[in-house]
C-alpha positions as CSV (number, residue, x, y, z in Angstrom):
1,M,177.5,187.7,53.6
2,I,176.3,184.2,53.1
3,R,178.4,181.5,54.4
4,I,179.4,177.7,52.7
5,G,180.7,175.6,55.7
6,N,184.0,177.9,57.2
7,A,183.9,180.1,55.1
8,L,181.7,183.8,54.5
9,L,181.6,185.2,51.5
10,S,179.9,188.6,50.8
11,E,177.3,189.5,48.3
12,D,180.3,191.3,46.7
13,V,182.1,187.3,45.6
14,F,178.9,186.8,43.9
15,E,177.2,190.2,42.1
16,A,180.2,191.9,41.2
17,H,181.6,190.4,37.2
18,F,185.7,190.0,36.9
19,A,187.9,188.7,34.1
20,C,191.6,189.5,34.0
21,D,192.5,190.9,31.3
22,L,195.8,190.9,30.7
23,A,196.1,192.6,27.2
24,A,194.7,196.1,28.9
25,C,196.6,195.8,32.3
26,K,199.7,193.9,32.0
27,G,199.9,191.8,35.2
28,A,199.7,196.0,36.9
29,C,198.4,193.8,40.9
30,C,202.4,192.3,40.1
31,V,204.1,196.3,39.6
32,E,202.0,198.5,41.6
33,G,200.6,199.1,45.1
34,D,202.5,199.5,48.2
35,S,204.4,196.0,50.0
36,G,204.5,192.1,48.4
37,A,201.5,190.0,47.6
38,P,200.2,188.5,51.5
39,L,202.3,185.1,51.8
40,T,201.3,182.8,55.2
41,Q,204.6,181.9,56.8
42,A,203.4,177.6,55.5
43,E,204.4,179.4,52.9
44,V,207.5,180.9,53.0
45,G,208.5,177.1,53.3
46,Q,206.4,176.4,50.0
47,L,209.4,178.9,48.4
48,E,212.4,177.9,49.8
49,E,211.9,174.8,48.2
50,A,209.9,176.6,44.8
51,W,214.1,178.9,45.1
52,P,215.7,177.2,42.7
53,H,213.6,176.0,39.9
54,V,212.3,179.5,39.6
55,A,215.3,181.7,40.5
56,P,217.1,180.9,36.4
57,L,213.1,181.6,35.2
58,L,213.5,185.8,37.6
59,P,215.2,188.6,36.4
60,E,218.5,189.2,37.7
61,A,216.8,192.1,39.2
62,G,214.2,189.8,41.5
63,R,217.8,186.9,41.7
64,K,219.2,190.0,43.6
65,A,216.2,191.3,46.5
66,V,215.3,187.5,46.9
67,E,219.3,187.6,48.1
68,E,219.5,190.9,49.5
69,Q,215.7,190.8,51.2
70,G,214.2,186.7,52.0
71,L,212.5,184.8,49.9
72,A,209.8,187.1,52.7
73,V,209.4,189.8,54.0
74,R,207.2,192.0,57.0
75,D,205.8,195.1,55.4
76,A,204.6,198.2,57.1
77,D,202.2,196.8,58.9
78,G,203.7,193.3,60.2
79,D,202.3,190.9,57.3
80,L,204.5,188.5,55.9
81,V,205.2,190.1,52.1
82,T,207.2,188.7,48.8
83,P,210.1,191.1,48.7
84,L,210.2,193.7,45.8
85,V,212.2,194.9,43.3
86,G,213.4,198.5,44.1
87,G,209.8,199.5,46.1
88,K,208.0,197.9,42.2
89,E,207.7,194.6,41.0
90,C,207.4,191.4,43.7
91,A,210.9,189.7,42.6
92,F,209.2,187.2,41.8
93,T,207.7,188.6,38.8
94,V,208.6,188.1,34.9
95,F,208.3,190.1,32.3
96,D,206.8,189.0,28.6
97,A,208.4,190.3,25.5
98,D,206.0,193.1,25.3
99,G,206.0,194.0,29.3
100,T,203.5,192.1,30.6
101,A,204.8,191.1,34.3
102,K,203.4,187.5,35.0
103,C,204.7,185.3,37.8
104,G,207.5,183.2,38.2
105,L,206.4,180.8,40.1
106,E,203.2,180.6,38.0
107,R,205.3,179.6,35.1
108,A,207.7,177.4,36.9
109,Y,204.1,175.8,38.2
110,F,203.5,175.1,34.1
111,E,206.5,174.0,32.7
112,G,206.2,171.2,35.4
113,K,208.9,172.1,37.7
114,T,207.8,172.9,40.8
115,Q,204.3,171.7,42.9
116,W,203.2,174.8,44.5
117,R,201.7,177.2,42.3
118,K,201.5,181.0,43.3
119,P,201.2,182.3,46.6
120,M,197.7,182.0,47.4
121,S,196.3,185.7,47.9
122,C,197.3,185.8,44.8
123,H,195.9,183.0,42.9
124,L,192.1,184.0,44.6
125,Y,192.3,187.9,44.1
126,P,190.1,189.4,44.1
127,I,189.1,188.0,46.8
128,R,190.7,188.7,50.0
129,V,191.0,187.0,53.0
130,K,190.3,187.5,56.1
131,E,191.2,184.1,59.0
132,L,189.0,185.3,61.5
133,L,188.2,183.5,65.2
134,D,185.9,181.1,64.1
135,F,185.3,181.5,59.7
136,T,187.7,182.4,56.3
137,A,186.0,185.8,55.3
138,L,186.4,186.2,52.1
139,N,186.1,189.4,50.4
140,H,186.2,191.0,46.8
141,H,188.6,193.4,46.0
142,Q,187.8,196.5,44.2
143,W,191.4,197.7,42.5
144,H,191.8,201.0,40.1
145,I,194.5,199.1,38.3
146,C,191.6,196.2,37.4
147,E,188.4,198.7,35.7
148,A,189.4,196.7,32.4
149,A,189.0,192.7,34.2
150,R,185.5,194.2,35.6
151,L,184.9,194.7,32.4
152,C,185.8,192.2,31.4
153,G,184.4,190.1,33.3
154,K,180.9,192.0,32.7
155,A,181.6,191.5,28.9
156,E,181.6,188.2,29.4
157,K,178.7,187.4,32.9
158,I,181.4,185.4,33.7
159,T,181.4,186.8,38.4
160,V,183.8,187.2,40.8
161,L,183.0,183.2,42.2
162,D,183.5,181.6,38.2
163,F,187.0,183.5,37.8
164,C,188.8,182.5,41.5
165,K,187.1,178.7,40.6
166,D,190.6,177.1,40.3
167,A,191.5,179.2,43.9
168,L,187.9,178.2,45.7
169,V,188.7,174.7,44.6
170,R,192.5,175.2,45.8
171,R,191.8,176.9,48.4
172,F,188.4,174.8,49.9
173,G,188.4,171.6,47.8
174,E,185.8,171.0,44.7
175,A,182.5,169.7,47.2
176,W,182.4,172.9,48.9
177,Y,182.9,175.0,45.3
178,E,180.0,173.4,43.6
179,E,177.8,174.4,47.4
180,A,179.4,177.9,46.6
181,Q,177.6,177.7,43.2
182,Q,174.2,176.8,44.0
183,A,174.0,179.6,46.6
184,Q,175.3,181.7,44.1
185,T,172.4,180.5,41.7
186,L,170.5,180.8,44.5
187,W,170.9,184.6,45.3
188,Q,170.7,185.5,41.2
189,Q,168.1,184.2,41.7
190,S,166.5,186.2,44.7
191,R,167.6,189.1,42.7
192,S,165.9,189.0,39.5
């Protein structure tokens, strides 16, 4: 683990390659899995503010799932997550004409309808965050549905840290990210 401020980063964040390849996976991360996207309590408040602007963008099934289940639910582990449609896709999922799943929350953000982009857990993926007593642990999560992203990242020479730049800056700030980049460079030099 490498410490940057109050965060502990798995070495995989510096070493593993990743770059989403939506043409290959069709946004499977919005559809696969046994529960919705992890949320913080603060994000539930942001969902409440965004809902009137996001709801018109969603398919009827997504709106209905939120109306029936609420903006957030507890999963089998007791964690706060986004609701699912029929046990499958996140209720906030929208589909392109070719069937690619994307985030309706993010669509509303990019259309200037909201100030909140999407849950941090989604934005940071493939990094998973675990809050510890004195530190925030950042680990690289490997999911079989992201094999194309690993291959794309390797071909483009994009590490997990590089891929997650916007999300990491959003979560920790620009200065923290610059320090993490310097640590990654030193770590990579020490490995060669």
